[in-house]
FIFI-54335 format. One line per 4 residues: number of its first residue (from 0); for each residue x, y, z of C-alpha. Coordinates in Angstrom, 3 decimals, padded with zeros to 6 digits. Last residue first. Example, Ala and Ser with C-alpha at 12.3 -4.5 7.8 and 13.67 -1.06 7.14 Angstrom:
// residues 2
1) 013.670/-001.060/007.140; 012.300/-004.500/007.800
//
This chain:
// residues 102
101) 041.464/-036.418/031.080; 039.828/-034.412/033.827; 039.671/-035.096/037.517; 037.505/-032.403/039.000
97) 036.708/-031.865/042.632; 033.647/-030.275/044.174; 032.994/-029.664/047.872; 029.286/-029.256/048.532
93) 027.207/-026.544/050.116; 023.525/-026.917/049.260; 021.624/-023.839/050.315; 018.110/-023.457/051.682
89) 016.719/-019.926/051.971; 013.810/-019.396/054.366; 011.760/-016.364/053.421; 009.674/-013.668/055.088
85) 011.151/-010.759/053.107; 012.058/-008.079/055.624; 009.298/-005.865/057.033; 008.416/-002.615/055.245
81) 009.449/000.537/057.031; 006.712/003.135/057.381; 007.069/006.885/057.675; 004.628/009.196/059.468
77) 007.442/011.443/060.689; 009.001/009.028/063.138; 009.016/005.367/062.040; 006.185/002.838/062.109
73) 007.189/-000.752/061.368; 005.191/-002.496/058.651; 002.881/-005.338/059.714; 003.985/-008.999/059.785
69) 001.636/-011.089/057.685; 004.150/-013.655/056.438; 006.303/-013.839/059.558; 005.098/-017.177/060.996
65) 004.388/-018.612/057.532; 008.037/-018.288/056.448; 007.840/-018.646/052.672; 010.212/-021.206/051.207
61) 013.117/-020.925/048.760; 014.938/-024.082/047.660; 018.127/-024.983/045.781; 020.434/-022.049/046.401
57) 023.857/-023.468/045.483; 027.098/-022.814/047.281; 029.516/-025.097/045.426; 032.954/-025.213/047.057
53) 036.172/-025.726/045.150; 037.221/-027.217/041.860; 036.218/-025.941/038.434; 035.701/-027.765/035.135
49) 033.235/-025.139/033.976; 030.577/-027.306/032.353; 030.968/-030.727/033.971; 032.305/-030.163/037.477
45) 031.035/-026.695/038.326; 027.724/-027.229/036.547; 027.166/-030.543/038.356; 028.025/-029.003/041.738
41) 025.412/-026.295/041.129; 026.659/-022.786/040.493; 027.160/-020.089/043.129; 030.897/-020.766/043.148
37) 033.592/-020.654/045.822; 036.809/-021.213/043.921; 039.838/-023.504/043.908; 042.885/-022.755/041.742
33) 045.084/-021.467/044.514; 047.401/-018.568/043.733; 046.899/-016.844/047.059; 044.116/-018.489/049.010
29) 041.624/-021.215/048.184; 044.063/-024.035/047.360; 043.521/-026.118/050.492; 047.214/-027.032/050.559
25) 048.210/-025.438/053.802; 045.867/-025.321/056.801; 045.943/-021.815/058.335; 042.402/-021.024/057.212
21) 042.033/-017.392/056.115; 041.310/-018.254/052.480; 038.434/-020.499/053.582; 036.934/-017.692/055.687
17) 037.194/-015.152/052.872; 035.616/-017.600/050.405; 032.790/-018.380/052.832; 031.998/-014.686/053.309
13) 032.115/-013.989/049.571; 029.744/-016.899/048.876; 027.308/-015.721/051.559; 027.364/-012.169/050.168
9) 026.806/-013.441/046.615; 023.882/-015.607/047.753; 022.267/-012.720/049.641; 022.739/-010.398/046.666
5) 021.127/-012.971/044.358; 018.123/-013.359/046.645; 017.730/-009.578/046.988; 018.019/-009.085/043.224
1) 015.405/-011.786/042.653; 012.986/-009.934/044.916
//
């Protein structure tokens, strides 16, 4: 399950980075030789530990979806079963982070 959560976070971060790089507004610093990043770390970790600027995409809460919790497997041809997707709600904090060092 942790691999699925990590893969989802990485895919979301990659999508946001591609969209920010494609913005026509100059000076955002995400494209080309820009120093800003899209990070999966918390805003505090980006600012204090890594001294990075950009967008923090941080998974801060995972909840079970009670409406889909007992969903049965889907029957496929040939007596095969497909398990339902993980019944989760993922909550992300997306925050711009700037760093003004000494």
